[in-house]
C-alpha positions in Angstrom: 0.0 0.0 0.0 1.5 3.4 -1.0 2.4 5.8 1.8 2.3 8.8 -0.5 -1.4 9.7 -1.0 -2.4 11.1 -4.3 -3.2 14.8 -4.4 -6.3 15.9 -6.2 -4.4 18.1 -8.6 -1.9 15.4 -9.5 -2.3 14.1 -13.1 -1.8 10.4 -13.7 0.7 9.5 -16.5 -0.1 6.6 -18.8 1.7 3.4 -17.9 4.5 2.5 -20.2 4.5 -0.8 -22.1 5.8 -3.9 -20.2 9.5 -4.3 -20.1 10.5 -7.0 -22.5 13.6 -8.1 -20.5 13.0 -10.2 -17.4 16.4 -9.5 -15.9 15.8 -5.8 -15.6 16.2 -3.8 -12.5 13.0 -3.8 -10.4 10.5 -1.1 -10.8 10.6 1.3 -7.8 7.3 1.3 -6.1 6.0 3.4 -3.2 7.1 1.9 0.0 4.7 0.0 2.2 4.0 0.8 5.9 3.8 -2.9 6.5 7.4 -3.7 7.1 9.8 -4.9 9.8 11.1 -1.4 10.4 10.6 0.4 13.7 7.6 2.8 14.1 10.1 5.7 14.1 11.7 4.7 10.8 8.3 3.9 9.3 7.1 7.4 10.1 10.3 9.0 8.8 9.9 7.1 5.5 6.2 8.3 5.3 7.3 11.9 5.9 10.1 11.6 3.4 7.9 10.0 0.7 5.3 12.6 1.2 7.9 15.3 0.9 9.2 13.9 -2.4 5.6 13.7 -3.7 5.0 17.3 -2.8 8.3 18.5 -4.4 7.3 16.8 -7.6 3.7 18.2 -7.6 4.1 21.6 -6.1 7.7 22.5 -6.2 10.0 23.8 -3.4 7.5 26.4 -2.3 4.8 23.8 -1.7 7.0 21.9 0.7 6.0 22.8 4.3 5.8 20.8 7.4 2.1 21.2 7.6 1.7 20.1 4.0 3.8 17.0 4.6 1.6 16.1 7.6 -1.5 16.4 5.4 0.0 14.5 2.4 1.2 11.7 4.6 -2.0 11.4 6.5 -0.3 12.1 9.8 -1.5 14.2 12.8 -0.4 17.8 12.7 3.1 18.3 14.1 4.3 14.8 13.2 6.7 16.1 10.5 8.2 18.5 13.0 8.9 15.7 15.3 10.8 13.8 12.6 12.5 16.8 11.0 12.3 19.9 13.1 13.8 22.4 10.7 13.4 22.8 6.9 17.0 21.9 6.5 16.4 18.6 8.3 13.3 17.9 6.2 15.3 18.5 3.0 18.1 16.2 4.1 15.6 13.6 5.0 14.1 13.9 1.5 17.5 13.6 -0.2 18.4 10.5 1.7 15.1 8.9 0.8 15.4 9.9 -2.8 18.9 8.2 -2.9 17.4 5.0 -1.4 14.4 4.9 -3.9 16.5 5.8 -6.9 19.0 3.1 -6.0 16.2 0.6 -6.2 15.2 1.9 -9.7 18.8 1.8 -11.0 19.8 -1.5 -9.2 23.4 -1.1 -10.3 24.4 -3.8 -7.8 22.3 -6.3 -10.0 23.9 -5.3 -13.3 25.5 -8.2 -15.1 29.3 -8.4 -15.2 30.3 -6.7 -18.5 33.3 -9.2 -18.8 30.8 -12.0 -19.3 27.6 -10.3 -20.4 29.3 -7.8 -22.7 28.0 -4.5 -24.0 24.5 -5.8 -24.7 23.9 -6.7 -21.0 25.0 -3.2 -19.8 23.0 -1.4 -22.5 19.8 -3.4 -21.7 20.0 -2.7 -17.9 20.9 1.0 -18.2 18.2 1.6 -20.9 15.6 0.0 -18.7 16.5 2.0 -15.7 16.6 5.2 -17.7 13.3 4.5 -19.3 11.7 3.8 -15.9 13.0 7.2 -14.6 11.2 8.8 -17.6 7.9 6.9 -17.1 6.9 5.0 -14.0 9.3 6.9 -11.7 8.8 10.3 -13.3 7.7 11.7 -9.9 11.1 10.9 -8.4 12.9 12.5 -11.3 11.0 15.7 -10.8 11.7 15.7 -7.1 15.4 15.2 -7.8 15.5 18.3 -10.0 13.8 20.4 -7.2 16.3 19.1 -4.7 19.3 19.6 -7.0 18.5 23.2 -7.6 17.9 23.8 -3.9 21.3 22.2 -3.2 23.0 24.9 -5.2 21.8 27.4 -2.6 22.3 25.3 0.5 25.9 24.0 1.0 24.8 21.6 3.8 22.3 20.0 1.5 24.9 19.8 -1.3 26.9 17.5 0.9 24.2 15.0 1.1 23.3 15.3 -2.5 26.9 14.9 -3.7 27.5 11.8 -1.5 24.6 9.9 -3.2 25.9 11.0 -6.7 29.4 9.9 -5.9 28.4 6.3 -5.1 26.5 6.1 -8.4 29.4 7.5 -10.4 31.8 5.1 -8.8 29.7 2.2 -9.9 29.3 3.5 -13.4 33.1 4.1 -13.6 33.7 0.4 -12.8 31.2 -0.6 -15.6 32.7 1.5 -18.4 36.2 0.5 -17.3 35.2 -3.2 -17.6 33.9 -2.4 -21.1 37.3 -1.2 -22.1 37.3 2.6 -21.3 40.8 4.0 -20.9 39.4 7.2 -19.3 36.5 6.0 -17.2 36.1 9.3 -15.2 35.7 11.3 -18.4 33.3 8.8 -19.9 31.2 8.6 -16.8 30.8 12.5 -17.0 29.6 12.0 -20.6 27.3 9.2 -19.8 25.7 10.9 -16.9 25.4 14.2 -18.9 23.7 12.3 -21.7 21.2 10.6 -19.3 20.5 13.7 -17.4 20.0 15.7 -20.6 17.6 13.1 -21.9 15.6 12.9 -18.7 15.3 16.7 -18.2 14.3 17.3 -21.8 11.6 14.6 -21.6 10.4 15.3 -18.1 10.6 19.1 -17.9 12.0 20.4 -21.1 11.1 20.8 -24.8 10.5 17.1 -25.3 8.1 16.7 -22.4 5.3 15.6 -24.8 7.4 12.9 -26.5 9.0 10.4 -24.1 11.2 8.1 -26.2 10.5 4.4 -26.2 12.7 1.8 -24.6 14.3 0.9 -28.0 15.2 4.5 -28.6 16.9 4.8 -25.3 18.7 1.5 -25.8 20.0 2.7 -29.2 21.2 6.0 -27.8 23.1 4.2 -25.0 24.6 1.7 -27.4 25.9 4.5 -29.6 27.4 6.3 -26.7 29.1 3.3 -25.0 30.4 1.9 -28.3 32.0 5.2 -29.1 33.6 5.5 -25.6 34.8 2.0 -25.2 34.9 0.3 -28.7 33.0 -2.6 -27.2 30.6 -4.3 -29.6 32.3 -3.0 -32.7 33.5 -5.6 -35.2 37.2 -6.3 -35.2 38.8 -5.3 -38.5 
């Protein structure tokens, strides 16, 4: 059962077609309150999930402690008990965002490029990127709101950068295993490509035209082949 209630103004987006690859990273779903976690951690997760939903729907100005209480279906004052200040609430949202996006990307479940080759990496990254554009669009919007706010709050930047560093480290290992001789530079190009695609299709000029899974896969293959030479026929 979702802990992030729908807001009346929220527009539902059509579900994308089923993923054709069974080994894809799992779709991130709204967390359930029925878990083995403590009541305190469950409440913190409800608060954080509601904060992310509000950021996606109303933007940074719509994020208040009272609004989070209402969105999470909690008694007034509950959010203040979990995160007393606005900074604490934003930090809680960033940590929760990192947890949920990690489930979407599931980089720890990617096949070993040394055995699965370029195709296995392209398939997994394409599926994760496509899900960020469709089923997990709300998380992507919340990330943009938090990223912009982090440019004005150095303390928040620290939390945001820590989550990004872990992701970049894993990507670096992937492109290195595919044959990249400059993985740090190639990770920058790969992240820039993915971020540009997601921003354009979620909030930019291509917001009415989300690419299909095959288009995303083709773009990633072109990029990774050019970077690493993997998948190209040997002459």
